[in-house]
ModelCIF file with pLDDT and N, C-alpha, C, O atoms, coordinates in Angstrom:
data_MODEL
#
_entry.id   MODEL 
#
_entity.id                         1 
_entity.type                       polymer 
_entity.pdbx_number_of_molecules   1 
#
_entity_poly.entity_id                      1 
_entity_poly.type                           'polypeptide(L)' 
_entity_poly.nstd_linkage                   no 
_entity_poly.nstd_monomer                   no 
_entity_poly.pdbx_seq_one_letter_code       MELIPESTNLMDYLEELKVVDFSHPLIQKKINELFHEGQSDIEKTKTQRWVRNV 
_entity_poly.pdbx_seq_one_letter_code_can   MELIPESTNLMDYLEELKVVDFSHPLIQKKINELFHEGQSDIEKTKTQRWVRNV 
_entity_poly.pdbx_strand_id                 A 
#
loop_
_entity_poly_seq.entity_id 
_entity_poly_seq.num 
_entity_poly_seq.mon_id 
_entity_poly_seq.hetero 
1 1  MET n 
1 2  GLU n 
1 3  LEU n 
1 4  ILE n 
1 5  PRO n 
1 6  GLU n 
1 7  SER n 
1 8  THR n 
1 9  ASN n 
1 10 LEU n 
1 11 MET n 
1 12 ASP n 
1 13 TYR n 
1 14 LEU n 
1 15 GLU n 
1 16 GLU n 
1 17 LEU n 
1 18 LYS n 
1 19 VAL n 
1 20 VAL n 
1 21 ASP n 
1 22 PHE n 
1 23 SER n 
1 24 HIS n 
1 25 PRO n 
1 26 LEU n 
1 27 ILE n 
1 28 GLN n 
1 29 LYS n 
1 30 LYS n 
1 31 ILE n 
1 32 ASN n 
1 33 GLU n 
1 34 LEU n 
1 35 PHE n 
1 36 HIS n 
1 37 GLU n 
1 38 GLY n 
1 39 GLN n 
1 40 SER n 
1 41 ASP n 
1 42 ILE n 
1 43 GLU n 
1 44 LYS n 
1 45 THR n 
1 46 LYS n 
1 47 THR n 
1 48 GLN n 
1 49 ARG n 
1 50 TRP n 
1 51 VAL n 
1 52 ARG n 
1 53 ASN n 
1 54 VAL n 
#
_struct_asym.id          A 
_struct_asym.entity_id   1 
#
loop_
_ma_qa_metric.id 
_ma_qa_metric.mode 
_ma_qa_metric.name 
_ma_qa_metric.software_group_id 
_ma_qa_metric.type 
1 global pLDDT . pLDDT 
2 local  pLDDT . pLDDT 
#
_ma_qa_metric_global.metric_id      1 
_ma_qa_metric_global.metric_value   87.30 
_ma_qa_metric_global.model_id       1 
_ma_qa_metric_global.ordinal_id     1 
#
loop_
_ma_qa_metric_local.label_asym_id 
_ma_qa_metric_local.label_comp_id 
_ma_qa_metric_local.label_seq_id 
_ma_qa_metric_local.metric_id 
_ma_qa_metric_local.metric_value 
_ma_qa_metric_local.model_id 
_ma_qa_metric_local.ordinal_id 
A MET 1  2 87.00 1 1  
A GLU 2  2 92.00 1 2  
A LEU 3  2 87.00 1 3  
A ILE 4  2 92.00 1 4  
A PRO 5  2 90.00 1 5  
A GLU 6  2 93.00 1 6  
A SER 7  2 94.00 1 7  
A THR 8  2 92.00 1 8  
A ASN 9  2 94.00 1 9  
A LEU 10 2 90.00 1 10 
A MET 11 2 91.00 1 11 
A ASP 12 2 89.00 1 12 
A TYR 13 2 86.00 1 13 
A LEU 14 2 87.00 1 14 
A GLU 15 2 90.00 1 15 
A GLU 16 2 90.00 1 16 
A LEU 17 2 88.00 1 17 
A LYS 18 2 86.00 1 18 
A VAL 19 2 86.00 1 19 
A VAL 20 2 83.00 1 20 
A ASP 21 2 88.00 1 21 
A PHE 22 2 88.00 1 22 
A SER 23 2 92.00 1 23 
A HIS 24 2 91.00 1 24 
A PRO 25 2 94.00 1 25 
A LEU 26 2 92.00 1 26 
A ILE 27 2 88.00 1 27 
A GLN 28 2 91.00 1 28 
A LYS 29 2 93.00 1 29 
A LYS 30 2 89.00 1 30 
A ILE 31 2 88.00 1 31 
A ASN 32 2 89.00 1 32 
A GLU 33 2 89.00 1 33 
A LEU 34 2 89.00 1 34 
A PHE 35 2 90.00 1 35 
A HIS 36 2 88.00 1 36 
A GLU 37 2 90.00 1 37 
A GLY 38 2 92.00 1 38 
A GLN 39 2 92.00 1 39 
A SER 40 2 94.00 1 40 
A ASP 41 2 92.00 1 41 
A ILE 42 2 92.00 1 42 
A GLU 43 2 91.00 1 43 
A LYS 44 2 89.00 1 44 
A THR 45 2 88.00 1 45 
A LYS 46 2 87.00 1 46 
A THR 47 2 86.00 1 47 
A GLN 48 2 82.00 1 48 
A ARG 49 2 79.00 1 49 
A TRP 50 2 73.00 1 50 
A VAL 51 2 70.00 1 51 
A ARG 52 2 67.00 1 52 
A ASN 53 2 63.00 1 53 
A VAL 54 2 61.00 1 54 
#
loop_
_atom_site.group_PDB 
_atom_site.id 
_atom_site.type_symbol 
_atom_site.label_atom_id 
_atom_site.label_alt_id 
_atom_site.label_comp_id 
_atom_site.label_asym_id 
_atom_site.label_entity_id 
_atom_site.label_seq_id 
_atom_site.pdbx_PDB_ins_code 
_atom_site.Cartn_x 
_atom_site.Cartn_y 
_atom_site.Cartn_z 
_atom_site.occupancy 
_atom_site.B_iso_or_equiv 
_atom_site.pdbx_formal_charge 
_atom_site.auth_seq_id 
_atom_site.auth_comp_id 
_atom_site.auth_asym_id 
_atom_site.auth_atom_id 
_atom_site.pdbx_PDB_model_num 
ATOM 1   N N  . MET A 1 1  ? -5.167 -3.413 7.340  1.00 87.00 ? 1  MET A N  1 
ATOM 2   C CA . MET A 1 1  ? -4.565 -3.203 8.638  1.00 87.00 ? 1  MET A CA 1 
ATOM 3   C C  . MET A 1 1  ? -5.270 -2.024 9.301  1.00 87.00 ? 1  MET A C  1 
ATOM 4   O O  . MET A 1 1  ? -5.473 -0.985 8.673  1.00 87.00 ? 1  MET A O  1 
ATOM 5   N N  . GLU A 1 2  ? -5.634 -2.180 10.539 1.00 92.00 ? 2  GLU A N  1 
ATOM 6   C CA . GLU A 1 2  ? -6.282 -1.118 11.293 1.00 92.00 ? 2  GLU A CA 1 
ATOM 7   C C  . GLU A 1 2  ? -5.277 -0.512 12.263 1.00 92.00 ? 2  GLU A C  1 
ATOM 8   O O  . GLU A 1 2  ? -4.682 -1.215 13.079 1.00 92.00 ? 2  GLU A O  1 
ATOM 9   N N  . LEU A 1 3  ? -5.096 0.806  12.162 1.00 87.00 ? 3  LEU A N  1 
ATOM 10  C CA . LEU A 1 3  ? -4.191 1.494  13.073 1.00 87.00 ? 3  LEU A CA 1 
ATOM 11  C C  . LEU A 1 3  ? -4.963 1.917  14.313 1.00 87.00 ? 3  LEU A C  1 
ATOM 12  O O  . LEU A 1 3  ? -6.032 2.520  14.220 1.00 87.00 ? 3  LEU A O  1 
ATOM 13  N N  . ILE A 1 4  ? -4.416 1.599  15.453 1.00 92.00 ? 4  ILE A N  1 
ATOM 14  C CA . ILE A 1 4  ? -5.068 1.941  16.716 1.00 92.00 ? 4  ILE A CA 1 
ATOM 15  C C  . ILE A 1 4  ? -4.145 2.900  17.470 1.00 92.00 ? 4  ILE A C  1 
ATOM 16  O O  . ILE A 1 4  ? -3.057 2.512  17.894 1.00 92.00 ? 4  ILE A O  1 
ATOM 17  N N  . PRO A 1 5  ? -4.576 4.142  17.634 1.00 90.00 ? 5  PRO A N  1 
ATOM 18  C CA . PRO A 1 5  ? -3.709 5.110  18.328 1.00 90.00 ? 5  PRO A CA 1 
ATOM 19  C C  . PRO A 1 5  ? -3.550 4.770  19.804 1.00 90.00 ? 5  PRO A C  1 
ATOM 20  O O  . PRO A 1 5  ? -4.459 4.227  20.432 1.00 90.00 ? 5  PRO A O  1 
ATOM 21  N N  . GLU A 1 6  ? -2.388 5.096  20.345 1.00 93.00 ? 6  GLU A N  1 
ATOM 22  C CA . GLU A 1 6  ? -2.145 4.874  21.771 1.00 93.00 ? 6  GLU A CA 1 
ATOM 23  C C  . GLU A 1 6  ? -2.858 5.911  22.622 1.00 93.00 ? 6  GLU A C  1 
ATOM 24  O O  . GLU A 1 6  ? -3.155 5.670  23.792 1.00 93.00 ? 6  GLU A O  1 
ATOM 25  N N  . SER A 1 7  ? -3.132 7.074  22.025 1.00 94.00 ? 7  SER A N  1 
ATOM 26  C CA . SER A 1 7  ? -3.792 8.150  22.755 1.00 94.00 ? 7  SER A CA 1 
ATOM 27  C C  . SER A 1 7  ? -4.887 8.752  21.883 1.00 94.00 ? 7  SER A C  1 
ATOM 28  O O  . SER A 1 7  ? -4.766 8.792  20.659 1.00 94.00 ? 7  SER A O  1 
ATOM 29  N N  . THR A 1 8  ? -5.932 9.207  22.509 1.00 92.00 ? 8  THR A N  1 
ATOM 30  C CA . THR A 1 8  ? -7.000 9.885  21.778 1.00 92.00 ? 8  THR A CA 1 
ATOM 31  C C  . THR A 1 8  ? -6.790 11.397 21.786 1.00 92.00 ? 8  THR A C  1 
ATOM 32  O O  . THR A 1 8  ? -7.550 12.132 21.155 1.00 92.00 ? 8  THR A O  1 
ATOM 33  N N  . ASN A 1 9  ? -5.776 11.857 22.487 1.00 94.00 ? 9  ASN A N  1 
ATOM 34  C CA . ASN A 1 9  ? -5.462 13.273 22.581 1.00 94.00 ? 9  ASN A CA 1 
ATOM 35  C C  . ASN A 1 9  ? -4.509 13.655 21.446 1.00 94.00 ? 9  ASN A C  1 
ATOM 36  O O  . ASN A 1 9  ? -3.351 13.237 21.442 1.00 94.00 ? 9  ASN A O  1 
ATOM 37  N N  . LEU A 1 10 ? -4.989 14.443 20.487 1.00 90.00 ? 10 LEU A N  1 
ATOM 38  C CA . LEU A 1 10 ? -4.187 14.835 19.333 1.00 90.00 ? 10 LEU A CA 1 
ATOM 39  C C  . LEU A 1 10 ? -2.906 15.554 19.739 1.00 90.00 ? 10 LEU A C  1 
ATOM 40  O O  . LEU A 1 10 ? -1.876 15.401 19.082 1.00 90.00 ? 10 LEU A O  1 
ATOM 41  N N  . MET A 1 11 ? -2.958 16.328 20.802 1.00 91.00 ? 11 MET A N  1 
ATOM 42  C CA . MET A 1 11 ? -1.786 17.085 21.246 1.00 91.00 ? 11 MET A CA 1 
ATOM 43  C C  . MET A 1 11 ? -0.616 16.172 21.627 1.00 91.00 ? 11 MET A C  1 
ATOM 44  O O  . MET A 1 11 ? 0.538  16.599 21.583 1.00 91.00 ? 11 MET A O  1 
ATOM 45  N N  . ASP A 1 12 ? -0.897 14.939 21.994 1.00 89.00 ? 12 ASP A N  1 
ATOM 46  C CA . ASP A 1 12 ? 0.178  13.986 22.291 1.00 89.00 ? 12 ASP A CA 1 
ATOM 47  C C  . ASP A 1 12 ? 1.043  13.728 21.058 1.00 89.00 ? 12 ASP A C  1 
ATOM 48  O O  . ASP A 1 12 ? 2.208  13.354 21.191 1.00 89.00 ? 12 ASP A O  1 
ATOM 49  N N  . TYR A 1 13 ? 0.495  13.920 19.878 1.00 86.00 ? 13 TYR A N  1 
ATOM 50  C CA . TYR A 1 13 ? 1.216  13.655 18.631 1.00 86.00 ? 13 TYR A CA 1 
ATOM 51  C C  . TYR A 1 13 ? 1.791  14.924 18.010 1.00 86.00 ? 13 TYR A C  1 
ATOM 52  O O  . TYR A 1 13 ? 2.507  14.852 17.012 1.00 86.00 ? 13 TYR A O  1 
ATOM 53  N N  . LEU A 1 14 ? 1.490  16.071 18.582 1.00 87.00 ? 14 LEU A N  1 
ATOM 54  C CA . LEU A 1 14 ? 1.981  17.340 18.061 1.00 87.00 ? 14 LEU A CA 1 
ATOM 55  C C  . LEU A 1 14 ? 3.031  17.976 18.966 1.00 87.00 ? 14 LEU A C  1 
ATOM 56  O O  . LEU A 1 14 ? 3.466  19.103 18.728 1.00 87.00 ? 14 LEU A O  1 
ATOM 57  N N  . GLU A 1 15 ? 3.426  17.261 19.986 1.00 90.00 ? 15 GLU A N  1 
ATOM 58  C CA . GLU A 1 15 ? 4.380  17.769 20.964 1.00 90.00 ? 15 GLU A CA 1 
ATOM 59  C C  . GLU A 1 15 ? 5.780  17.828 20.358 1.00 90.00 ? 15 GLU A C  1 
ATOM 60  O O  . GLU A 1 15 ? 6.205  16.908 19.659 1.00 90.00 ? 15 GLU A O  1 
ATOM 61  N N  . GLU A 1 16 ? 6.481  18.905 20.631 1.00 90.00 ? 16 GLU A N  1 
ATOM 62  C CA . GLU A 1 16 ? 7.855  19.044 20.158 1.00 90.00 ? 16 GLU A CA 1 
ATOM 63  C C  . GLU A 1 16 ? 8.787  18.251 21.070 1.00 90.00 ? 16 GLU A C  1 
ATOM 64  O O  . GLU A 1 16 ? 8.698  18.341 22.294 1.00 90.00 ? 16 GLU A O  1 
ATOM 65  N N  . LEU A 1 17 ? 9.676  17.479 20.463 1.00 88.00 ? 17 LEU A N  1 
ATOM 66  C CA . LEU A 1 17 ? 10.631 16.643 21.195 1.00 88.00 ? 17 LEU A CA 1 
ATOM 67  C C  . LEU A 1 17 ? 12.037 16.934 20.679 1.00 88.00 ? 17 LEU A C  1 
ATOM 68  O O  . LEU A 1 17 ? 12.196 17.668 19.703 1.00 88.00 ? 17 LEU A O  1 
ATOM 69  N N  . LYS A 1 18 ? 13.044 16.377 21.312 1.00 86.00 ? 18 LYS A N  1 
ATOM 70  C CA . LYS A 1 18 ? 14.422 16.566 20.830 1.00 86.00 ? 18 LYS A CA 1 
ATOM 71  C C  . LYS A 1 18 ? 14.575 16.069 19.399 1.00 86.00 ? 18 LYS A C  1 
ATOM 72  O O  . LYS A 1 18 ? 15.272 16.699 18.604 1.00 86.00 ? 18 LYS A O  1 
ATOM 73  N N  . VAL A 1 19 ? 13.951 14.972 19.059 1.00 86.00 ? 19 VAL A N  1 
ATOM 74  C CA . VAL A 1 19 ? 14.069 14.412 17.705 1.00 86.00 ? 19 VAL A CA 1 
ATOM 75  C C  . VAL A 1 19 ? 13.099 15.056 16.721 1.00 86.00 ? 19 VAL A C  1 
ATOM 76  O O  . VAL A 1 19 ? 13.231 14.878 15.510 1.00 86.00 ? 19 VAL A O  1 
ATOM 77  N N  . VAL A 1 20 ? 12.133 15.796 17.232 1.00 83.00 ? 20 VAL A N  1 
ATOM 78  C CA . VAL A 1 20 ? 11.167 16.520 16.398 1.00 83.00 ? 20 VAL A CA 1 
ATOM 79  C C  . VAL A 1 20 ? 11.229 17.984 16.840 1.00 83.00 ? 20 VAL A C  1 
ATOM 80  O O  . VAL A 1 20 ? 10.359 18.467 17.565 1.00 83.00 ? 20 VAL A O  1 
ATOM 81  N N  . ASP A 1 21 ? 12.264 18.670 16.392 1.00 88.00 ? 21 ASP A N  1 
ATOM 82  C CA . ASP A 1 21 ? 12.552 20.028 16.840 1.00 88.00 ? 21 ASP A CA 1 
ATOM 83  C C  . ASP A 1 21 ? 12.097 21.018 15.779 1.00 88.00 ? 21 ASP A C  1 
ATOM 84  O O  . ASP A 1 21 ? 12.921 21.592 15.066 1.00 88.00 ? 21 ASP A O  1 
ATOM 85  N N  . PHE A 1 22 ? 10.783 21.221 15.672 1.00 88.00 ? 22 PHE A N  1 
ATOM 86  C CA . PHE A 1 22 ? 10.260 22.068 14.601 1.00 88.00 ? 22 PHE A CA 1 
ATOM 87  C C  . PHE A 1 22 ? 10.412 23.559 14.879 1.00 88.00 ? 22 PHE A C  1 
ATOM 88  O O  . PHE A 1 22 ? 10.034 24.372 14.036 1.00 88.00 ? 22 PHE A O  1 
ATOM 89  N N  . SER A 1 23 ? 10.953 23.946 16.034 1.00 92.00 ? 23 SER A N  1 
ATOM 90  C CA . SER A 1 23 ? 11.219 25.355 16.318 1.00 92.00 ? 23 SER A CA 1 
ATOM 91  C C  . SER A 1 23 ? 12.644 25.771 15.954 1.00 92.00 ? 23 SER A C  1 
ATOM 92  O O  . SER A 1 23 ? 12.987 26.951 16.012 1.00 92.00 ? 23 SER A O  1 
ATOM 93  N N  . HIS A 1 24 ? 13.462 24.802 15.581 1.00 91.00 ? 24 HIS A N  1 
ATOM 94  C CA . HIS A 1 24 ? 14.852 25.100 15.220 1.00 91.00 ? 24 HIS A CA 1 
ATOM 95  C C  . HIS A 1 24 ? 14.876 26.079 14.048 1.00 91.00 ? 24 HIS A C  1 
ATOM 96  O O  . HIS A 1 24 ? 14.090 25.933 13.112 1.00 91.00 ? 24 HIS A O  1 
ATOM 97  N N  . PRO A 1 25 ? 15.763 27.071 14.083 1.00 94.00 ? 25 PRO A N  1 
ATOM 98  C CA . PRO A 1 25 ? 15.813 28.080 13.019 1.00 94.00 ? 25 PRO A CA 1 
ATOM 99  C C  . PRO A 1 25 ? 15.955 27.511 11.604 1.00 94.00 ? 25 PRO A C  1 
ATOM 100 O O  . PRO A 1 25 ? 15.360 28.051 10.672 1.00 94.00 ? 25 PRO A O  1 
ATOM 101 N N  . LEU A 1 26 ? 16.717 26.449 11.424 1.00 92.00 ? 26 LEU A N  1 
ATOM 102 C CA . LEU A 1 26 ? 16.864 25.864 10.085 1.00 92.00 ? 26 LEU A CA 1 
ATOM 103 C C  . LEU A 1 26 ? 15.561 25.233 9.599  1.00 92.00 ? 26 LEU A C  1 
ATOM 104 O O  . LEU A 1 26 ? 15.229 25.313 8.416  1.00 92.00 ? 26 LEU A O  1 
ATOM 105 N N  . ILE A 1 27 ? 14.838 24.615 10.502 1.00 88.00 ? 27 ILE A N  1 
ATOM 106 C CA . ILE A 1 27 ? 13.541 24.024 10.149 1.00 88.00 ? 27 ILE A CA 1 
ATOM 107 C C  . ILE A 1 27 ? 12.555 25.134 9.808  1.00 88.00 ? 27 ILE A C  1 
ATOM 108 O O  . ILE A 1 27 ? 11.820 25.032 8.825  1.00 88.00 ? 27 ILE A O  1 
ATOM 109 N N  . GLN A 1 28 ? 12.535 26.185 10.606 1.00 91.00 ? 28 GLN A N  1 
ATOM 110 C CA . GLN A 1 28 ? 11.640 27.310 10.341 1.00 91.00 ? 28 GLN A CA 1 
ATOM 111 C C  . GLN A 1 28 ? 11.966 27.970 8.996  1.00 91.00 ? 28 GLN A C  1 
ATOM 112 O O  . GLN A 1 28 ? 11.061 28.381 8.270  1.00 91.00 ? 28 GLN A O  1 
ATOM 113 N N  . LYS A 1 29 ? 13.244 28.067 8.671  1.00 93.00 ? 29 LYS A N  1 
ATOM 114 C CA . LYS A 1 29 ? 13.653 28.642 7.376  1.00 93.00 ? 29 LYS A CA 1 
ATOM 115 C C  . LYS A 1 29 ? 13.100 27.792 6.234  1.00 93.00 ? 29 LYS A C  1 
ATOM 116 O O  . LYS A 1 29 ? 12.567 28.330 5.263  1.00 93.00 ? 29 LYS A O  1 
ATOM 117 N N  . LYS A 1 30 ? 13.223 26.478 6.342  1.00 89.00 ? 30 LYS A N  1 
ATOM 118 C CA . LYS A 1 30 ? 12.743 25.581 5.282  1.00 89.00 ? 30 LYS A CA 1 
ATOM 119 C C  . LYS A 1 30 ? 11.221 25.655 5.164  1.00 89.00 ? 30 LYS A C  1 
ATOM 120 O O  . LYS A 1 30 ? 10.683 25.644 4.057  1.00 89.00 ? 30 LYS A O  1 
ATOM 121 N N  . ILE A 1 31 ? 10.536 25.727 6.284  1.00 88.00 ? 31 ILE A N  1 
ATOM 122 C CA . ILE A 1 31 ? 9.080  25.875 6.255  1.00 88.00 ? 31 ILE A CA 1 
ATOM 123 C C  . ILE A 1 31 ? 8.698  27.130 5.482  1.00 88.00 ? 31 ILE A C  1 
ATOM 124 O O  . ILE A 1 31 ? 7.783  27.107 4.659  1.00 88.00 ? 31 ILE A O  1 
ATOM 125 N N  . ASN A 1 32 ? 9.405  28.229 5.752  1.00 89.00 ? 32 ASN A N  1 
ATOM 126 C CA . ASN A 1 32 ? 9.117  29.486 5.061  1.00 89.00 ? 32 ASN A CA 1 
ATOM 127 C C  . ASN A 1 32 ? 9.434  29.413 3.571  1.00 89.00 ? 32 ASN A C  1 
ATOM 128 O O  . ASN A 1 32 ? 8.800  30.101 2.771  1.00 89.00 ? 32 ASN A O  1 
ATOM 129 N N  . GLU A 1 33 ? 10.412 28.585 3.188  1.00 89.00 ? 33 GLU A N  1 
ATOM 130 C CA . GLU A 1 33 ? 10.730 28.399 1.768  1.00 89.00 ? 33 GLU A CA 1 
ATOM 131 C C  . GLU A 1 33 ? 9.644  27.581 1.058  1.00 89.00 ? 33 GLU A C  1 
ATOM 132 O O  . GLU A 1 33 ? 9.314  27.851 -0.097 1.00 89.00 ? 33 GLU A O  1 
ATOM 133 N N  . LEU A 1 34 ? 9.102  26.597 1.743  1.00 89.00 ? 34 LEU A N  1 
ATOM 134 C CA . LEU A 1 34 ? 8.153  25.670 1.124  1.00 89.00 ? 34 LEU A CA 1 
ATOM 135 C C  . LEU A 1 34 ? 6.708  26.160 1.141  1.00 89.00 ? 34 LEU A C  1 
ATOM 136 O O  . LEU A 1 34 ? 5.929  25.822 0.250  1.00 89.00 ? 34 LEU A O  1 
ATOM 137 N N  . PHE A 1 35 ? 6.349  26.949 2.139  1.00 90.00 ? 35 PHE A N  1 
ATOM 138 C CA . PHE A 1 35 ? 4.954  27.345 2.302  1.00 90.00 ? 35 PHE A CA 1 
ATOM 139 C C  . PHE A 1 35 ? 4.833  28.863 2.361  1.00 90.00 ? 35 PHE A C  1 
ATOM 140 O O  . PHE A 1 35 ? 5.698  29.538 2.918  1.00 90.00 ? 35 PHE A O  1 
ATOM 141 N N  . HIS A 1 36 ? 3.761  29.397 1.788  1.00 88.00 ? 36 HIS A N  1 
ATOM 142 C CA . HIS A 1 36 ? 3.495  30.827 1.849  1.00 88.00 ? 36 HIS A CA 1 
ATOM 143 C C  . HIS A 1 36 ? 1.982  31.068 1.866  1.00 88.00 ? 36 HIS A C  1 
ATOM 144 O O  . HIS A 1 36 ? 1.194  30.175 1.555  1.00 88.00 ? 36 HIS A O  1 
ATOM 145 N N  . GLU A 1 37 ? 1.600  32.276 2.231  1.00 90.00 ? 37 GLU A N  1 
ATOM 146 C CA . GLU A 1 37 ? 0.187  32.608 2.408  1.00 90.00 ? 37 GLU A CA 1 
ATOM 147 C C  . GLU A 1 37 ? -0.638 32.436 1.140  1.00 90.00 ? 37 GLU A C  1 
ATOM 148 O O  . GLU A 1 37 ? -1.827 32.126 1.216  1.00 90.00 ? 37 GLU A O  1 
ATOM 149 N N  . GLY A 1 38 ? -0.033 32.628 -0.012 1.00 92.00 ? 38 GLY A N  1 
ATOM 150 C CA . GLY A 1 38 ? -0.779 32.554 -1.264 1.00 92.00 ? 38 GLY A CA 1 
ATOM 151 C C  . GLY A 1 38 ? -1.113 31.144 -1.720 1.00 92.00 ? 38 GLY A C  1 
ATOM 152 O O  . GLY A 1 38 ? -1.867 30.974 -2.678 1.00 92.00 ? 38 GLY A O  1 
ATOM 153 N N  . GLN A 1 39 ? -0.574 30.131 -1.058 1.00 92.00 ? 39 GLN A N  1 
ATOM 154 C CA . GLN A 1 39 ? -0.825 28.746 -1.458 1.00 92.00 ? 39 GLN A CA 1 
ATOM 155 C C  . GLN A 1 39 ? -2.219 28.297 -1.039 1.00 92.00 ? 39 GLN A C  1 
ATOM 156 O O  . GLN A 1 39 ? -2.728 28.663 0.020  1.00 92.00 ? 39 GLN A O  1 
ATOM 157 N N  . SER A 1 40 ? -2.809 27.498 -1.903 1.00 94.00 ? 40 SER A N  1 
ATOM 158 C CA . SER A 1 40 ? -4.084 26.879 -1.546 1.00 94.00 ? 40 SER A CA 1 
ATOM 159 C C  . SER A 1 40 ? -3.811 25.675 -0.647 1.00 94.00 ? 40 SER A C  1 
ATOM 160 O O  . SER A 1 40 ? -2.674 25.216 -0.539 1.00 94.00 ? 40 SER A O  1 
ATOM 161 N N  . ASP A 1 41 ? -4.852 25.175 -0.013 1.00 92.00 ? 41 ASP A N  1 
ATOM 162 C CA . ASP A 1 41 ? -4.706 23.971 0.820  1.00 92.00 ? 41 ASP A CA 1 
ATOM 163 C C  . ASP A 1 41 ? -4.229 22.793 -0.017 1.00 92.00 ? 41 ASP A C  1 
ATOM 164 O O  . ASP A 1 41 ? -3.462 21.957 0.462  1.00 92.00 ? 41 ASP A O  1 
ATOM 165 N N  . ILE A 1 42 ? -4.680 22.724 -1.271 1.00 92.00 ? 42 ILE A N  1 
ATOM 166 C CA . ILE A 1 42 ? -4.260 21.633 -2.169 1.00 92.00 ? 42 ILE A CA 1 
ATOM 167 C C  . ILE A 1 42 ? -2.760 21.722 -2.417 1.00 92.00 ? 42 ILE A C  1 
ATOM 168 O O  . ILE A 1 42 ? -2.062 20.710 -2.350 1.00 92.00 ? 42 ILE A O  1 
ATOM 169 N N  . GLU A 1 43 ? -2.256 22.916 -2.702 1.00 91.00 ? 43 GLU A N  1 
ATOM 170 C CA . GLU A 1 43 ? -0.819 23.093 -2.945 1.00 91.00 ? 43 GLU A CA 1 
ATOM 171 C C  . GLU A 1 43 ? -0.001 22.739 -1.707 1.00 91.00 ? 43 GLU A C  1 
ATOM 172 O O  . GLU A 1 43 ? 1.047  22.103 -1.816 1.00 91.00 ? 43 GLU A O  1 
ATOM 173 N N  . LYS A 1 44 ? -0.473 23.146 -0.536 1.00 89.00 ? 44 LYS A N  1 
ATOM 174 C CA . LYS A 1 44 ? 0.230  22.817 0.704  1.00 89.00 ? 44 LYS A CA 1 
ATOM 175 C C  . LYS A 1 44 ? 0.262  21.311 0.923  1.00 89.00 ? 44 LYS A C  1 
ATOM 176 O O  . LYS A 1 44 ? 1.281  20.760 1.340  1.00 89.00 ? 44 LYS A O  1 
ATOM 177 N N  . THR A 1 45 ? -0.847 20.654 0.643  1.00 88.00 ? 45 THR A N  1 
ATOM 178 C CA . THR A 1 45 ? -0.922 19.194 0.812  1.00 88.00 ? 45 THR A CA 1 
ATOM 179 C C  . THR A 1 45 ? 0.044  18.503 -0.133 1.00 88.00 ? 45 THR A C  1 
ATOM 180 O O  . THR A 1 45 ? 0.727  17.561 0.267  1.00 88.00 ? 45 THR A O  1 
ATOM 181 N N  . LYS A 1 46 ? 0.113  18.950 -1.372 1.00 87.00 ? 46 LYS A N  1 
ATOM 182 C CA . LYS A 1 46 ? 1.053  18.355 -2.337 1.00 87.00 ? 46 LYS A CA 1 
ATOM 183 C C  . LYS A 1 46 ? 2.492  18.522 -1.865 1.00 87.00 ? 46 LYS A C  1 
ATOM 184 O O  . LYS A 1 46 ? 3.298  17.600 -1.990 1.00 87.00 ? 46 LYS A O  1 
ATOM 185 N N  . THR A 1 47 ? 2.817  19.691 -1.326 1.00 86.00 ? 47 THR A N  1 
ATOM 186 C CA . THR A 1 47 ? 4.167  19.925 -0.808 1.00 86.00 ? 47 THR A CA 1 
ATOM 187 C C  . THR A 1 47 ? 4.446  19.018 0.378  1.00 86.00 ? 47 THR A C  1 
ATOM 188 O O  . THR A 1 47 ? 5.533  18.448 0.477  1.00 86.00 ? 47 THR A O  1 
ATOM 189 N N  . GLN A 1 48 ? 3.482  18.875 1.279  1.00 82.00 ? 48 GLN A N  1 
ATOM 190 C CA . GLN A 1 48 ? 3.668  18.008 2.448  1.00 82.00 ? 48 GLN A CA 1 
ATOM 191 C C  . GLN A 1 48 ? 3.887  16.570 2.020  1.00 82.00 ? 48 GLN A C  1 
ATOM 192 O O  . GLN A 1 48 ? 4.719  15.873 2.601  1.00 82.00 ? 48 GLN A O  1 
ATOM 193 N N  . ARG A 1 49 ? 3.161  16.121 1.026  1.00 79.00 ? 49 ARG A N  1 
ATOM 194 C CA . ARG A 1 49 ? 3.323  14.739 0.545  1.00 79.00 ? 49 ARG A CA 1 
ATOM 195 C C  . ARG A 1 49 ? 4.717  14.554 -0.038 1.00 79.00 ? 49 ARG A C  1 
ATOM 196 O O  . ARG A 1 49 ? 5.347  13.518 0.174  1.00 79.00 ? 49 ARG A O  1 
ATOM 197 N N  . TRP A 1 50 ? 5.208  15.562 -0.778 1.00 73.00 ? 50 TRP A N  1 
ATOM 198 C CA . TRP A 1 50 ? 6.542  15.488 -1.368 1.00 73.00 ? 50 TRP A CA 1 
ATOM 199 C C  . TRP A 1 50 ? 7.597  15.422 -0.268 1.00 73.00 ? 50 TRP A C  1 
ATOM 200 O O  . TRP A 1 50 ? 8.533  14.627 -0.357 1.00 73.00 ? 50 TRP A O  1 
ATOM 201 N N  . VAL A 1 51 ? 7.456  16.249 0.770  1.00 70.00 ? 51 VAL A N  1 
ATOM 202 C CA . VAL A 1 51 ? 8.429  16.293 1.866  1.00 70.00 ? 51 VAL A CA 1 
ATOM 203 C C  . VAL A 1 51 ? 8.475  14.946 2.571  1.00 70.00 ? 51 VAL A C  1 
ATOM 204 O O  . VAL A 1 51 ? 9.560  14.482 2.923  1.00 70.00 ? 51 VAL A O  1 
ATOM 205 N N  . ARG A 1 52 ? 7.344  14.310 2.785  1.00 67.00 ? 52 ARG A N  1 
ATOM 206 C CA . ARG A 1 52 ? 7.323  13.006 3.472  1.00 67.00 ? 52 ARG A CA 1 
ATOM 207 C C  . ARG A 1 52 ? 8.001  11.925 2.646  1.00 67.00 ? 52 ARG A C  1 
ATOM 208 O O  . ARG A 1 52 ? 8.526  10.960 3.202  1.00 67.00 ? 52 ARG A O  1 
ATOM 209 N N  . ASN A 1 53 ? 7.997  12.071 1.339  1.00 63.00 ? 53 ASN A N  1 
ATOM 210 C CA . ASN A 1 53 ? 8.585  11.053 0.477  1.00 63.00 ? 53 ASN A CA 1 
ATOM 211 C C  . ASN A 1 53 ? 10.078 11.243 0.256  1.00 63.00 ? 53 ASN A C  1 
ATOM 212 O O  . ASN A 1 53 ? 10.737 10.360 -0.295 1.00 63.00 ? 53 ASN A O  1 
ATOM 213 N N  . VAL A 1 54 ? 10.618 12.372 0.673  1.00 61.00 ? 54 VAL A N  1 
ATOM 214 C CA . VAL A 1 54 ? 12.046 12.656 0.456  1.00 61.00 ? 54 VAL A CA 1 
ATOM 215 C C  . VAL A 1 54 ? 12.890 11.879 1.411  1.00 61.00 ? 54 VAL A C  1 
ATOM 216 O O  . VAL A 1 54 ? 14.116 11.987 1.380  1.00 61.00 ? 54 VAL A O  1 
#
């Protein structure tokens, strides 16, 4: 299956919306719990994959 994006502008997919409220204090708290400066890119990727599967 080939995925064809509706837009070529990456920012169209990173926009904050009511249903994607990544500035909410609870979301920011969880981000700070899951990610920290000492993590490698590999560790961050593993955490992101786990979060998507939850």
